[in-house]
C-alpha positions as CSV (number, residue, x, y, z in Angstrom):
1,M,-26.4,43.7,210.0
2,S,-27.6,40.2,210.7
3,Y,-25.1,37.7,209.3
4,T,-25.9,34.1,208.2
5,V,-22.5,33.0,209.5
6,E,-20.2,35.0,211.8
7,I,-16.8,33.5,212.7
8,N,-14.6,35.4,215.2
9,H,-10.9,34.5,215.7
10,I,-11.4,30.7,215.8
11,A,-8.4,28.5,216.4
12,K,-8.0,24.7,216.5
13,S,-5.1,22.4,217.1
14,F,-4.8,18.6,216.8
15,G,-1.9,17.5,219.1
16,N,1.1,19.5,217.9
17,T,-0.5,20.5,214.6
18,Q,-2.3,23.8,214.5
19,A,-4.9,23.5,211.7
20,V,-6.5,26.9,212.3
21,A,-4.5,29.7,214.0
22,D,-6.8,32.8,213.6
23,V,-9.7,32.9,211.2
24,S,-12.5,35.4,211.1
25,F,-15.1,36.1,208.4
26,A,-18.8,36.8,208.0
27,V,-21.3,35.7,205.4
28,E,-24.3,37.8,204.5
29,P,-27.8,36.6,203.5
30,G,-28.2,36.2,199.8
31,E,-24.5,36.1,198.8
32,I,-22.0,33.6,197.4
33,F,-19.0,33.7,199.6
34,G,-15.7,32.1,198.5
35,L,-13.7,30.2,201.1
36,L,-10.4,29.8,199.3
37,G,-6.9,28.6,200.2
38,P,-4.2,26.0,199.3
39,N,-4.4,22.4,200.5
40,G,-3.9,22.2,204.2
41,A,-4.7,25.9,204.8
42,G,-7.4,25.2,207.4
43,K,-10.6,25.5,205.2
44,T,-12.1,22.2,206.0
45,T,-11.3,22.5,209.7
46,S,-13.0,25.9,209.7
47,V,-16.1,24.5,208.1
48,R,-16.2,21.6,210.6
49,I,-16.0,24.1,213.4
50,M,-18.8,26.2,211.8
51,L,-21.0,23.1,211.6
52,D,-20.2,22.1,215.3
53,I,-18.4,18.9,214.2
54,F,-15.3,20.3,215.9
55,K,-15.2,22.6,218.9
56,P,-12.8,25.5,218.5
57,D,-10.0,25.9,221.1
58,H,-10.6,29.7,220.9
59,G,-13.1,32.0,219.2
60,Q,-16.8,32.3,218.6
61,V,-19.1,31.0,215.9
62,S,-22.6,32.3,215.2
63,I,-24.8,30.4,212.7
64,L,-28.2,31.8,211.6
65,G,-28.2,34.2,214.5
66,G,-26.6,32.2,217.3
67,A,-25.3,28.9,218.5
68,M,-25.8,25.7,216.4
69,S,-28.8,23.6,217.2
70,E,-30.5,20.5,215.8
71,Q,-33.2,22.7,214.3
72,K,-30.6,24.8,212.5
73,K,-28.8,21.8,211.1
74,A,-32.1,21.1,209.1
75,Q,-31.6,24.6,207.5
76,I,-28.1,23.8,206.3
77,G,-27.0,22.0,203.1
78,Y,-23.5,20.7,203.3
79,M,-21.6,19.0,200.4
80,P,-18.2,17.9,201.7
81,E,-15.3,17.0,199.4
82,E,-15.8,13.4,200.5
83,R,-19.1,12.5,199.0
84,G,-21.8,10.8,201.1
85,L,-24.4,9.1,199.0
86,Y,-25.5,5.6,199.8
87,Q,-24.0,3.5,197.0
88,D,-26.2,0.3,197.2
89,I,-29.7,1.8,196.9
90,A,-31.5,3.4,194.0
91,L,-30.8,7.0,193.2
92,E,-34.4,8.2,193.7
93,R,-34.8,6.3,197.0
94,C,-31.5,7.6,198.3
95,L,-32.4,11.3,197.6
96,I,-35.8,11.0,199.1
97,Y,-34.4,9.4,202.2
98,L,-31.8,12.1,202.7
99,A,-34.4,14.8,202.2
100,T,-36.6,13.2,204.9
101,L,-33.6,13.4,207.3
102,K,-33.7,17.1,206.8
103,G,-37.4,17.3,207.8
104,L,-39.2,17.1,204.5
105,P,-42.4,14.9,204.4
106,E,-41.9,12.0,202.1
107,A,-44.5,13.2,199.6
108,D,-42.9,16.6,199.3
109,A,-39.4,15.0,199.1
110,R,-40.6,12.7,196.2
111,Q,-42.1,15.7,194.3
112,R,-38.9,17.8,194.7
113,V,-36.6,14.8,193.8
114,N,-38.6,14.2,190.6
115,A,-38.3,17.8,189.6
116,R,-34.6,18.0,190.3
117,L,-33.9,14.7,188.5
118,K,-35.5,16.1,185.4
119,Q,-33.7,19.4,185.7
120,F,-30.3,17.6,186.0
121,D,-31.0,15.1,183.2
122,L,-31.0,12.1,185.7
123,A,-34.7,11.1,185.5
124,Q,-34.0,8.0,183.3
125,H,-31.5,6.8,185.9
126,R,-33.7,7.1,188.9
127,T,-33.9,3.3,189.5
128,K,-30.2,2.7,189.1
129,K,-28.1,2.1,192.2
130,V,-25.9,5.1,193.0
131,K,-22.7,3.1,192.5
132,E,-23.8,2.3,188.9
133,L,-23.8,6.0,188.0
134,S,-20.8,7.9,186.5
135,K,-18.8,10.2,188.7
136,G,-20.5,13.2,187.0
137,M,-23.9,11.8,187.6
138,Q,-23.1,11.1,191.3
139,Q,-21.8,14.6,191.6
140,K,-25.0,16.0,190.3
141,A,-27.0,13.8,192.6
142,Q,-24.9,15.0,195.6
143,I,-25.7,18.6,194.6
144,I,-29.4,17.8,194.4
145,S,-29.3,16.3,197.9
146,T,-27.5,19.5,199.2
147,V,-30.2,21.9,198.0
148,L,-33.3,19.8,198.0
149,H,-34.7,21.0,201.4
150,E,-34.1,24.7,200.4
151,P,-31.6,25.4,203.1
152,A,-30.8,29.0,204.3
153,L,-27.1,28.1,204.3
154,I,-25.4,26.0,201.7
155,I,-21.7,24.9,202.0
156,M,-20.2,23.3,198.9
157,D,-16.7,21.9,198.6
158,E,-15.5,21.5,195.0
159,P,-19.0,21.3,193.5
160,F,-17.6,21.4,189.9
161,A,-15.4,18.3,190.1
162,A,-16.0,15.7,187.5
163,L,-18.5,17.8,185.5
164,D,-18.4,18.7,181.8
165,P,-18.9,22.4,180.7
166,V,-22.6,21.9,180.1
167,N,-23.2,20.6,183.7
168,V,-20.8,23.2,185.2
169,Q,-23.1,25.9,183.7
170,L,-26.2,24.1,185.0
171,I,-24.7,24.1,188.6
172,K,-23.7,27.8,188.2
173,D,-27.3,28.7,187.2
174,L,-28.6,26.7,190.2
175,L,-26.3,28.5,192.6
176,L,-27.3,31.9,191.2
177,D,-31.0,31.0,191.4
178,V,-30.7,29.8,195.0
179,R,-28.8,33.0,195.9
180,S,-31.6,35.1,194.4
181,Q,-34.0,33.4,196.8
182,G,-32.0,34.6,199.7
183,A,-29.8,31.7,200.6
184,S,-26.2,32.2,201.6
185,I,-23.7,30.0,199.8
186,I,-20.2,29.2,201.0
187,L,-18.2,27.9,198.0
188,S,-14.8,26.3,198.4
189,T,-13.0,25.4,195.2
190,H,-9.5,25.3,193.6
191,Q,-11.0,26.1,190.2
192,L,-10.5,29.8,190.8
193,H,-12.1,30.9,187.5
194,H,-15.4,29.6,188.8
195,A,-15.0,31.5,192.1
196,E,-14.1,34.6,190.1
197,E,-17.3,34.4,188.1
198,L,-19.6,33.5,191.0
199,C,-18.4,35.0,194.3
200,D,-19.7,38.3,195.7
201,R,-17.0,38.3,198.4
202,L,-14.2,35.9,199.4
203,V,-11.7,35.1,202.1
204,L,-8.3,33.5,201.4
205,I,-6.8,31.4,204.2
206,D,-3.2,30.3,204.3
207,K,-1.4,28.4,207.1
208,G,-4.5,28.7,209.3
209,R,-4.8,32.5,209.0
210,V,-6.8,34.9,206.9
211,V,-4.5,36.7,204.4
212,L,-7.2,38.4,202.2
213,E,-10.8,39.3,202.5
214,G,-13.2,41.4,200.5
215,T,-15.0,41.7,197.2
216,L,-13.3,40.4,194.1
217,D,-12.6,43.9,192.9
218,D,-11.1,44.9,196.3
219,V,-8.9,41.9,196.4
220,R,-7.7,42.3,192.8
221,R,-6.9,46.0,193.3
222,Q,-4.8,45.2,196.3
223,Y,-2.5,43.2,194.0
224,A,-2.8,45.4,190.8
225,G,0.5,46.3,189.2
226,H,1.3,49.6,187.5
227,A,0.0,48.7,184.1
228,V,-2.8,49.1,181.5
229,N,-4.3,46.8,178.9
230,V,-4.7,48.4,175.4
231,R,-6.1,47.2,172.1
232,S,-6.6,49.0,168.8
233,S,-7.6,48.1,165.3
234,E,-4.3,49.8,164.2
235,P,-0.7,49.4,165.2
236,L,-0.1,51.0,168.5
237,P,2.5,53.8,168.7
238,A,5.3,54.2,171.2
239,V,4.0,56.2,174.1
240,P,6.1,58.1,176.7
241,G,6.2,56.5,180.1
242,V,5.7,52.9,178.9
243,V,8.6,50.8,180.0
244,A,7.5,47.2,179.0
245,V,5.0,45.7,176.5
246,K,3.7,42.1,176.5
247,P,0.7,40.4,174.9
248,H,-2.4,39.9,177.1
249,N,-5.7,38.3,176.0
250,H,-5.7,39.7,172.4
251,A,-4.5,43.1,173.7
252,Q,-1.2,44.5,174.9
253,Q,-0.3,45.1,178.5
254,W,1.8,48.1,179.1
255,T,3.9,48.5,182.2
256,L,4.2,52.1,183.2
257,A,7.1,54.0,184.6
258,P,6.9,55.4,188.1
259,G,5.2,58.7,187.9
260,T,3.3,57.9,184.8
261,T,-0.5,57.4,185.3
262,P,-3.0,55.6,183.1
263,Q,-4.5,59.0,182.4
264,D,-1.2,60.2,181.0
265,V,-1.1,57.3,178.6
266,L,-4.7,57.7,177.5
267,K,-4.1,61.4,176.8
268,S,-1.1,60.5,174.6
269,L,-3.2,57.9,172.6
270,V,-6.1,60.3,172.2
271,A,-3.7,63.0,171.0
272,A,-2.3,60.6,168.4
273,D,-5.8,59.8,167.2
274,V,-5.4,56.1,167.9
275,P,-8.7,54.2,167.5
276,L,-9.0,52.4,170.8
277,E,-11.1,49.2,171.2
278,Q,-9.9,48.6,174.8
279,F,-8.2,50.7,177.5
280,E,-8.3,49.6,181.1
281,V,-6.2,49.5,184.2
282,A,-4.7,46.0,184.4
283,L,-6.0,43.9,187.3
284,P,-4.7,40.4,188.1
285,S,-6.9,37.4,187.9
286,L,-8.0,35.7,191.1
287,E,-5.5,32.9,190.3
288,E,-2.6,35.4,190.1
289,V,-3.8,37.0,193.4
290,F,-3.9,33.5,195.0
291,I,-0.4,32.6,194.0
292,R,1.0,35.9,195.1
293,A,-0.8,35.9,198.4
294,V,0.3,32.5,199.5
295,G,4.0,33.3,198.8
296,G,4.5,32.5,195.1
297,T,5.1,34.7,192.1
298,V,3.3,34.9,188.8
């Protein structure tokens, strides 16, 4: 398979501090890939190595089929956590200028900027200086700048910060649309419910090393306990093999005894003629997986 990004065993130290010890992952064309981890885990350093801002001490990086080049930089959209819009010029002028830096002719840039400003409800603010916009408006402007040149690879660090639910959904729809056009998106966020909703695959980094990688289902199943979620329109009976019961999202979560399978419990409920509205193997949320994987408990 031809990967958009391929990282193999990169490491990077700054003096006596090892920011990245051993990180490997690959990002496929047309997917949203979650780059997750606690503060100080090495995510930002890994991204900067990927973008050729830092050189790795060890390991190899392939971007869009090989080594980074100036031509490839024009095919990348990067939204760092530290935002980078020019504060003292008008919003429209700022976005057009940044788009031309990525190789768009000014006329094309102006047309695309106007369309995106309307889409993001910013058209009436086009002549305001960037510093006069709210944090949420500046966030949307930064996202516009990241995707305006239709890059093959998009890297976004905390894109949902400072946004209300309506604008969060607008950004999610944008990311899904861009993915459907074949772009690869690397999403780094501490708002794990957004990653859970959007990411096709993910990697979790802790202390400079990969601790988990795979699809969301794969990762959740690795941390699944021996339990089922059950809901019925009638009171649920006692069932053999259930050792603990607790409420869970308008249902009950039953912890099963060793040797009891979910199929055993389902057979008991069917035999008792219980009208079931929900019966599923209990899988942890991505937030629960995150906490367990980096050494905490839930």
